[in-house]
C-alpha positions as CSV (number, residue, x, y, z in Angstrom):
1,X,-50.8,-71.6,62.8
2,X,-48.9,-69.7,59.6
3,X,-47.0,-67.7,61.4
4,X,-45.7,-65.9,58.4
5,X,-45.9,-62.2,58.1
6,X,-47.3,-60.4,55.2
7,X,-45.8,-57.1,53.9
8,X,-49.2,-55.6,54.7
9,X,-49.3,-57.4,58.3
10,X,-45.6,-55.9,58.7
11,X,-46.3,-52.4,57.8
12,X,-49.6,-52.5,59.9
13,X,-47.8,-54.2,63.1
14,X,-44.1,-51.5,62.5
15,X,-47.4,-48.7,63.0
16,X,-48.7,-49.6,65.4
17,X,-46.0,-50.3,67.6
18,X,-44.3,-46.9,66.5
19,X,-47.7,-45.5,67.5
20,X,-48.3,-47.1,70.5
21,X,-44.7,-46.1,72.0
22,X,-45.3,-42.6,71.0
23,X,-48.6,-43.1,73.4
24,X,-47.1,-44.3,76.3
25,X,-44.0,-41.4,76.3
26,X,-46.2,-39.1,76.6
27,X,-45.8,-37.3,73.3
28,X,-47.4,-36.1,70.8
29,X,-44.9,-37.0,67.8
30,X,-46.4,-37.9,64.9
31,X,-45.6,-41.6,64.1
32,X,-43.9,-42.6,61.6
33,X,-43.4,-46.7,60.8
34,X,-40.0,-46.8,58.1
35,X,-41.5,-48.6,54.9
36,X,-40.6,-50.4,52.7
37,X,-42.0,-48.5,50.1
38,X,-40.1,-45.7,49.4
39,X,-37.4,-46.8,47.5
40,X,-39.2,-48.4,44.8
41,X,-40.6,-46.7,42.2
42,X,-44.2,-46.2,40.6
43,X,-44.3,-48.7,38.6
44,X,-43.2,-51.7,41.6
45,X,-45.6,-50.2,43.6
46,X,-48.4,-50.8,41.1
47,X,-47.1,-54.1,40.3
48,X,-47.9,-55.1,44.1
49,X,-51.0,-53.6,43.9
50,X,-51.8,-55.4,40.8
51,X,-51.1,-58.6,42.7
52,X,-53.3,-57.6,45.9
53,X,-49.7,-57.7,48.3
54,X,-50.8,-54.0,48.8
55,X,-54.2,-51.6,49.1
56,X,-53.8,-48.0,47.3
57,X,-54.3,-46.9,50.5
58,X,-51.7,-48.7,52.0
59,X,-49.9,-47.1,49.9
60,X,-50.8,-43.7,50.4
61,X,-50.8,-43.6,53.6
62,X,-47.2,-44.1,54.1
63,X,-46.8,-41.6,51.7
64,X,-48.2,-39.4,53.9
65,X,-46.7,-40.8,56.9
66,X,-43.0,-40.0,54.9
67,X,-44.4,-36.5,54.1
68,X,-45.6,-35.8,57.7
69,X,-42.3,-36.8,58.7
70,X,-39.9,-35.2,56.5
71,X,-42.5,-32.1,54.9
72,X,-41.6,-30.0,58.3
73,X,-37.6,-30.4,56.7
74,X,-38.1,-29.7,53.2
75,X,-41.1,-27.3,52.9
76,X,-42.2,-29.3,49.3
77,X,-45.6,-30.1,50.0
78,X,-48.1,-26.3,50.1
79,X,-51.5,-27.7,49.7
80,X,-51.9,-31.3,51.4
81,X,-54.8,-33.0,49.9
82,X,-54.6,-35.8,51.7
83,X,-58.4,-36.4,52.9
84,X,-58.9,-36.5,48.6
85,X,-56.7,-38.8,48.2
86,X,-57.9,-41.1,51.1
87,X,-61.5,-41.1,49.4
88,X,-60.3,-41.9,45.6
89,X,-57.6,-44.7,47.2
90,X,-60.3,-46.6,48.7
91,X,-62.6,-46.0,45.5
92,X,-62.5,-48.2,42.5
93,X,-58.9,-46.9,40.2
94,X,-58.4,-47.0,36.7
95,X,-56.6,-50.2,35.7
96,X,-53.8,-47.7,34.8
97,X,-49.7,-48.7,34.8
98,X,-49.7,-46.6,38.0
99,X,-53.2,-47.8,39.8
100,X,-53.3,-46.7,43.5
101,X,-49.2,-45.1,43.4
102,X,-49.4,-41.9,45.1
103,X,-48.2,-38.5,43.7
104,X,-48.1,-34.9,43.8
105,X,-49.4,-31.6,41.5
106,X,-47.1,-29.0,41.4
107,X,-48.8,-25.4,42.3
108,X,-49.3,-24.0,39.0
109,X,-51.6,-26.8,37.6
110,X,-55.6,-26.9,38.7
111,X,-57.5,-29.2,40.5
112,X,-61.3,-29.2,41.0
113,X,-62.0,-27.9,44.9
114,X,-58.5,-27.2,45.4
115,X,-56.5,-23.7,46.0
116,X,-54.3,-23.2,43.2
117,X,-51.7,-20.7,44.6
118,X,-48.8,-20.0,41.9
119,X,-46.4,-19.5,44.6
120,X,-47.6,-16.2,45.0
121,X,-49.9,-14.2,47.8
122,X,-51.9,-12.3,45.3
123,X,-53.1,-15.6,44.6
124,X,-54.1,-17.4,47.9
125,X,-57.4,-17.6,47.8
126,X,-57.8,-18.8,43.9
127,X,-59.5,-22.3,44.1
128,X,-59.9,-24.0,41.2
129,X,-62.8,-24.6,39.4
130,X,-62.2,-27.8,37.3
131,X,-58.9,-30.4,36.9
132,X,-56.7,-29.5,34.8
133,X,-56.0,-31.8,31.7
134,X,-53.1,-33.3,32.9
135,X,-54.5,-34.2,36.4
136,X,-57.2,-36.2,35.1
137,X,-54.6,-37.8,32.7
138,X,-53.0,-38.6,35.8
139,X,-56.0,-39.9,37.3
140,X,-56.7,-42.1,34.4
141,X,-53.2,-43.7,34.8
142,X,-54.1,-45.0,38.6
143,X,-52.3,-42.3,40.5
144,X,-53.7,-40.9,43.5
145,X,-53.0,-36.6,43.7
146,X,-52.3,-36.1,47.7
147,X,-51.2,-33.0,47.5
148,X,-49.5,-29.5,45.3
149,X,-45.8,-29.3,45.8
150,X,-44.5,-25.5,45.6
151,X,-43.1,-23.2,42.8
152,X,-41.6,-20.0,43.1
153,X,-43.8,-17.4,42.5
154,X,-45.7,-17.9,38.7
155,X,-42.8,-19.9,38.0
156,X,-40.5,-17.3,37.2
157,X,-37.3,-18.5,39.1
158,X,-34.5,-21.3,38.8
159,X,-35.2,-21.6,42.8
160,X,-37.8,-22.3,45.4
161,X,-38.2,-19.5,47.8
162,X,-41.6,-17.8,47.2
163,X,-43.1,-15.4,49.7
164,X,-46.3,-16.9,50.2
165,X,-45.0,-20.2,51.5
166,X,-41.2,-19.6,52.0
167,X,-38.2,-21.9,51.0
168,X,-38.3,-25.3,49.3
169,X,-34.9,-27.1,51.2
170,X,-32.7,-29.7,49.3
171,X,-32.7,-33.0,50.5
172,X,-29.0,-33.1,49.4
173,X,-28.2,-29.7,51.5
174,X,-31.2,-28.0,53.3
175,X,-29.1,-24.7,53.0
176,X,-29.4,-25.1,49.4
177,X,-31.8,-24.5,46.7
178,X,-33.5,-27.6,45.0
179,X,-33.5,-25.5,41.5
180,X,-37.0,-24.4,40.4
181,X,-39.7,-23.7,39.1
182,X,-40.5,-27.9,39.9
183,X,-38.5,-27.5,43.2
184,X,-41.5,-28.6,45.6
185,X,-41.3,-31.9,43.6
186,X,-37.7,-32.4,43.3
187,X,-37.3,-32.4,47.1
188,X,-40.2,-34.4,47.8
189,X,-39.4,-36.8,45.0
190,X,-35.3,-36.9,46.3
191,X,-36.3,-37.5,49.6
192,X,-38.8,-41.0,48.7
193,X,-42.3,-38.9,50.2
194,X,-43.3,-40.0,46.2
195,X,-41.6,-42.0,43.7
196,X,-42.9,-39.4,40.6
197,X,-44.4,-36.1,40.6
198,X,-45.5,-33.7,37.9
199,X,-43.8,-30.8,37.5
200,X,-43.7,-28.2,34.2
201,X,-40.6,-26.4,31.8
202,X,-40.7,-23.5,30.7
203,X,-37.2,-22.4,30.5
204,X,-35.8,-25.2,33.0
205,X,-37.7,-25.9,35.2
206,X,-38.0,-29.9,35.5
207,X,-34.4,-30.3,34.3
208,X,-33.2,-27.5,36.8
209,X,-34.6,-29.2,39.8
210,X,-34.0,-32.7,38.5
211,X,-30.4,-32.0,38.4
212,X,-29.7,-30.3,41.7
213,X,-31.9,-33.5,43.4
214,X,-29.9,-36.4,41.3
215,X,-33.6,-37.2,39.9
216,X,-34.2,-37.8,36.4
217,X,-36.1,-35.2,34.3
218,X,-38.0,-35.3,30.9
219,X,-39.3,-32.0,29.4
220,X,-41.6,-33.0,26.3
221,X,-41.5,-31.8,22.6
222,X,-44.1,-28.5,22.2
223,X,-47.9,-30.0,22.2
224,X,-47.1,-33.4,23.3
225,X,-49.1,-33.6,26.7
226,X,-52.6,-32.8,27.0
227,X,-53.4,-29.1,28.0
228,X,-56.6,-27.2,27.6
229,X,-57.7,-25.6,23.9
230,X,-55.6,-24.5,22.2
231,X,-52.8,-25.2,19.2
232,X,-48.9,-25.2,20.7
233,X,-47.6,-22.4,18.5
234,X,-43.9,-20.9,18.8
235,X,-42.8,-18.4,21.3
236,X,-44.9,-21.2,24.1
237,X,-42.0,-22.0,26.3
238,X,-43.9,-23.8,28.7
239,X,-45.2,-27.7,28.7
240,X,-45.9,-30.2,31.2
241,X,-44.3,-33.2,32.4
242,X,-43.0,-35.5,35.9
243,X,-39.7,-35.7,37.2
244,X,-39.1,-39.6,38.4
245,X,-36.7,-42.0,40.1
246,X,-36.0,-44.3,37.3
247,X,-36.5,-43.8,33.9
248,X,-38.7,-46.3,32.9
249,X,-41.5,-44.2,35.6
250,X,-40.6,-40.7,33.3
251,X,-41.3,-43.3,30.2
252,X,-45.1,-44.7,31.2
253,X,-46.0,-41.1,32.8
254,X,-45.1,-39.2,29.8
255,X,-46.3,-42.1,27.1
256,X,-50.2,-41.6,29.5
257,X,-50.3,-37.9,29.5
258,X,-49.8,-37.4,25.4
259,X,-52.5,-35.7,23.9
260,X,-54.6,-37.9,21.6
261,X,-54.5,-35.9,18.6
262,X,-50.8,-35.5,17.9
263,X,-48.6,-36.2,15.1
264,X,-45.3,-37.2,16.9
265,X,-43.4,-39.9,17.2
266,X,-44.8,-42.7,19.7
267,X,-42.5,-41.7,22.9
268,X,-41.3,-45.6,23.3
269,X,-40.5,-48.7,21.5
270,X,-37.4,-47.2,19.6
271,X,-34.4,-49.9,20.4
272,X,-30.8,-48.8,21.0
273,X,-29.2,-51.9,20.4
274,X,-26.6,-52.3,18.2
275,X,-27.4,-48.5,17.4
276,X,-24.5,-45.7,17.3
277,X,-25.7,-42.5,18.3
278,X,-23.9,-39.0,17.1
279,X,-23.9,-37.5,20.1
280,X,-22.5,-33.5,20.1
281,X,-20.9,-31.7,23.0
282,X,-20.7,-28.3,23.6
283,X,-19.7,-27.4,27.5
284,X,-20.1,-23.7,27.2
285,X,-23.4,-21.6,27.3
286,X,-25.0,-19.8,23.8
287,X,-24.2,-16.3,25.8
288,X,-20.7,-17.4,26.1
289,X,-20.9,-18.5,29.8
290,X,-18.1,-21.3,31.0
291,X,-19.9,-23.3,33.8
292,X,-18.5,-24.3,37.2
293,X,-15.8,-26.9,37.2
294,X,-17.5,-29.9,38.3
295,X,-20.5,-29.0,35.6
296,X,-17.6,-29.1,33.6
297,X,-16.3,-32.7,34.7
298,X,-20.3,-34.1,34.6
299,X,-20.1,-33.2,30.7
300,X,-16.9,-34.3,30.1
301,X,-17.5,-37.8,31.5
302,X,-20.9,-38.6,30.3
303,X,-19.3,-37.8,27.1
304,X,-16.7,-40.6,27.7
305,X,-19.7,-43.3,29.6
306,X,-21.3,-42.8,26.0
307,X,-18.1,-43.2,23.7
308,X,-17.9,-46.6,26.3
309,X,-21.6,-47.6,25.5
310,X,-20.7,-47.1,21.7
311,X,-21.8,-43.9,20.6
312,X,-20.0,-41.5,18.6
313,X,-19.5,-38.0,20.3
314,X,-17.8,-34.8,19.1
315,X,-17.1,-31.1,20.2
316,X,-20.0,-29.3,17.9
317,X,-21.9,-25.9,18.6
318,X,-25.5,-25.0,18.1
319,X,-25.0,-21.8,15.6
320,X,-27.1,-19.6,18.2
321,X,-26.6,-15.9,18.4
322,X,-26.2,-15.5,22.4
323,X,-27.0,-11.4,22.9
324,X,-30.4,-12.2,20.4
325,X,-31.9,-15.5,21.9
326,X,-31.1,-13.9,25.2
327,X,-33.5,-10.6,24.6
328,X,-36.2,-12.4,22.9
329,X,-36.3,-15.5,26.1
330,X,-36.4,-12.6,28.6
331,X,-38.9,-10.8,27.0
332,X,-41.2,-13.7,26.2
333,X,-40.7,-14.4,29.7
334,X,-41.0,-10.8,30.6
335,X,-44.4,-10.6,29.4
336,X,-46.0,-13.9,31.4
337,X,-45.9,-11.5,34.9
338,X,-46.5,-8.5,32.2
339,X,-49.9,-10.2,31.3
340,X,-50.8,-11.0,34.4
341,X,-50.7,-7.6,35.9
342,X,-53.0,-6.4,32.9
343,X,-55.7,-9.0,33.9
344,X,-55.6,-7.4,37.0
345,X,-56.0,-4.1,36.1
346,X,-58.7,-5.0,33.4
347,X,-60.5,-6.7,36.0
348,X,-60.6,-4.3,39.0
349,X,-59.6,-1.5,37.3
350,X,-56.3,-1.5,39.2
351,X,-53.0,-3.1,39.4
352,X,-52.4,-5.0,42.2
353,X,-51.0,-3.9,45.6
354,X,-47.2,-3.6,45.2
355,X,-47.1,-5.7,48.7
356,X,-48.5,-8.3,46.9
357,X,-46.4,-9.5,43.8
358,X,-42.5,-9.8,45.1
359,X,-39.5,-7.8,44.0
360,X,-38.4,-10.3,40.8
361,X,-42.1,-10.4,39.5
362,X,-41.9,-6.2,39.6
363,X,-39.5,-5.8,37.7
364,X,-39.2,-8.2,35.0
365,X,-43.4,-6.9,34.1
366,X,-42.1,-3.0,33.7
367,X,-38.5,-4.3,31.7
368,X,-41.4,-5.8,29.7
369,X,-43.1,-2.4,29.9
370,X,-40.1,-0.4,28.6
371,X,-40.0,-2.6,25.2
372,X,-40.9,-0.9,22.3
373,X,-43.8,-1.4,20.3
374,X,-44.0,-4.9,18.3
375,X,-41.0,-6.8,20.8
376,X,-43.0,-9.8,21.4
377,X,-43.4,-10.1,18.0
378,X,-40.1,-9.5,17.2
379,X,-39.5,-12.3,19.9
380,X,-41.3,-15.0,19.3
381,X,-40.4,-14.5,14.7
382,X,-36.3,-14.6,16.9
383,X,-37.6,-18.0,18.4
384,X,-38.8,-19.1,14.4
385,X,-35.1,-18.5,13.8
386,X,-34.1,-20.2,16.5
387,X,-36.4,-23.3,15.8
388,X,-34.6,-23.6,12.5
389,X,-31.3,-23.7,13.2
390,X,-31.6,-26.6,15.7
391,X,-33.7,-28.5,13.4
392,X,-31.1,-28.2,11.2
393,X,-28.6,-28.7,13.8
394,X,-30.5,-32.1,14.3
395,X,-29.7,-32.8,11.1
396,X,-27.0,-34.7,11.7
397,X,-26.8,-35.1,15.4
398,X,-29.3,-37.2,17.0
399,X,-28.6,-35.5,20.2
400,X,-26.5,-32.5,22.4
401,X,-25.3,-32.8,25.6
402,X,-24.7,-29.7,27.7
403,X,-24.1,-29.0,31.4
404,X,-28.2,-28.1,33.0
405,X,-27.2,-25.2,35.1
406,X,-23.5,-23.3,35.4
407,X,-23.2,-24.2,38.9
408,X,-23.9,-26.9,41.4
409,X,-27.3,-26.1,43.5
410,X,-26.6,-23.1,45.0
411,X,-26.9,-21.6,48.2
412,X,-30.7,-20.7,50.1
413,X,-30.9,-16.8,49.2
414,X,-28.7,-16.6,46.3
415,X,-31.4,-16.7,43.7
416,X,-34.3,-15.2,46.4
417,X,-36.9,-13.0,44.7
418,X,-35.9,-10.0,47.6
419,X,-32.6,-9.9,45.8
420,X,-32.3,-6.6,43.5
421,X,-33.6,-6.8,40.3
422,X,-30.7,-6.6,38.6
423,X,-28.2,-8.4,40.3
424,X,-31.1,-11.3,40.0
425,X,-31.3,-10.1,36.9
426,X,-27.9,-11.3,35.8
427,X,-27.3,-14.6,38.1
428,X,-30.4,-16.2,37.0
429,X,-29.6,-15.4,32.9
430,X,-25.5,-17.2,34.0
431,X,-26.8,-19.7,36.3
432,X,-29.5,-21.1,33.8
433,X,-28.3,-20.6,30.3
434,X,-28.0,-24.0,29.0
435,X,-31.6,-25.4,29.0
436,X,-33.9,-22.1,27.1
437,X,-33.0,-23.0,24.0
438,X,-35.1,-26.1,24.2
439,X,-38.0,-24.8,25.1
440,X,-37.1,-21.9,22.5
441,X,-37.4,-24.4,20.2
442,X,-40.0,-26.7,21.2
443,X,-37.5,-29.5,21.9
444,X,-37.5,-32.5,23.9
445,X,-34.5,-32.5,27.2
446,X,-34.1,-34.4,29.7
447,X,-31.4,-34.5,32.8
448,X,-29.6,-37.5,34.0
449,X,-28.3,-37.8,37.3
450,X,-24.7,-39.2,36.1
451,X,-22.3,-37.1,38.2
452,X,-21.7,-35.8,42.1
453,X,-19.8,-33.3,43.7
454,X,-16.7,-34.1,46.5
455,X,-19.4,-32.6,48.5
456,X,-22.0,-34.9,47.4
457,X,-24.4,-32.6,45.7
458,X,-26.4,-34.3,42.7
459,X,-25.4,-32.8,39.4
460,X,-26.8,-33.4,36.2
461,X,-26.3,-34.1,32.3
462,X,-28.5,-32.5,29.7
463,X,-29.0,-33.9,26.7
464,X,-31.7,-32.7,23.6
465,X,-32.5,-34.7,21.6
466,X,-35.0,-34.2,17.5
467,X,-38.2,-32.7,17.9
468,X,-40.4,-35.3,19.1
469,X,-37.5,-38.0,19.2
470,X,-38.4,-38.6,23.2
471,X,-38.3,-42.1,22.2
472,X,-34.2,-41.8,21.4
473,X,-33.6,-39.9,24.3
474,X,-35.7,-42.4,26.9
475,X,-33.9,-45.2,25.0
476,X,-30.8,-43.5,25.9
477,X,-31.2,-42.8,29.4
478,X,-32.4,-46.1,30.1
479,X,-28.9,-47.8,28.8
480,X,-26.9,-45.0,31.1
481,X,-28.7,-46.2,34.2
482,X,-27.9,-49.4,33.9
483,X,-24.6,-48.1,32.9
484,X,-24.4,-45.9,35.7
485,X,-26.8,-46.5,38.5
486,X,-28.5,-44.2,40.9
487,X,-31.8,-45.8,42.8
488,X,-29.4,-46.3,45.6
489,X,-27.7,-42.6,46.2
490,X,-30.3,-41.2,48.8
491,X,-30.4,-37.9,50.2
492,X,-29.0,-37.1,53.8
493,X,-32.9,-35.7,54.6
494,X,-35.2,-38.3,53.1
495,X,-37.2,-41.9,54.4
496,X,-33.6,-43.6,53.7
497,X,-32.9,-41.9,56.3
498,X,-35.0,-41.2,59.2
């Protein structure tokens, strides 16, 4: 008789034992079997499926068990899709690089038949009629989408504390924010619910939560990722991508979601071996802000690591007019809620009730309404100037290294949407001063988890690359990942510690 337990048998036996113990104890506690999948990245999980060592349904059920154990503490998943996901996992999946790997979509992206609330009370009844092209690309790669992750209202804040769903908590410290706007995605991935998940970035919304949660996050070049019809234009700030635990997951996921009709270089295939990158370092923000000591330490140490790896590193600052840039960014950002309210007025004849939207959303919209005629066009024109300035800067340098944020993860409530508008505005401008330039210029940029504070809070390092050069960023990231691994670092609230 063969007494050797297979991986599948182990999971089934353990799950049954835990469930049986709960029944005997007379409790209603959800059974959770500690599994061996949570520490694997997506590539490793997909390899198990390909070898026939595990089924997609078993991967999914393990991820759902982790979600049910952890989400009450994190509030990272706001719309579970477990039934749809199980049906998909039982069926024939495409032979993609992530066949059978469970993941999440951010609640700003549509999935047919599922609510897209945009983190807003006003949109709680909004059910998507069709799946966004990126969602289709994710499924073509074999991913199994198991839910929607939390976001601030319309993705407008660098924290995730919407009135519609409540605060999402950072698994490294539940009293702190995971960042935003992809805060639910970051919290779920950092805690080990899924190995990666989808996010978006209009001013730092992939890189900010990646920094706060100890993840790798790549903001793609404008126009790289499949989208709804329409050309990418100057002034388009937001792009979509992924937050991952491993660099190779991020590289593969972006490669599988790249639009077919673009003329950008490929996202992979560039070898860094024997190459000496020219890396500029700027500690202070273009707007003049001074970062926290821990953020300075993170960048100083990362610069030294790059030097030790053989790269040329020197201090250099892009020639950005901080005041003009801040005005243009605010104008473009505030136009988003302004147009949302205008669309409601056009459809109903009235603006939405005051209570339907958060104070921050109203404040941004009202600030745009006070702008002079032609302000939007002037803001777009200034972003074109910034784009030319940044492109010229990258004629000399391969990359720019800066802090991701002005401070480590902030306390929940510090950036909440119910904070007085002007106070919140000042805090946001100071906190998120480094990431928006890449959005303005349409450049790729990444947060790499290379530093932790004395309080064990993660602080990312921000690398911006030349237009279309994600492949160089990925190559450097893999080199950094090898030199200073982070895969074994887990937060207190995670699948490792349940």
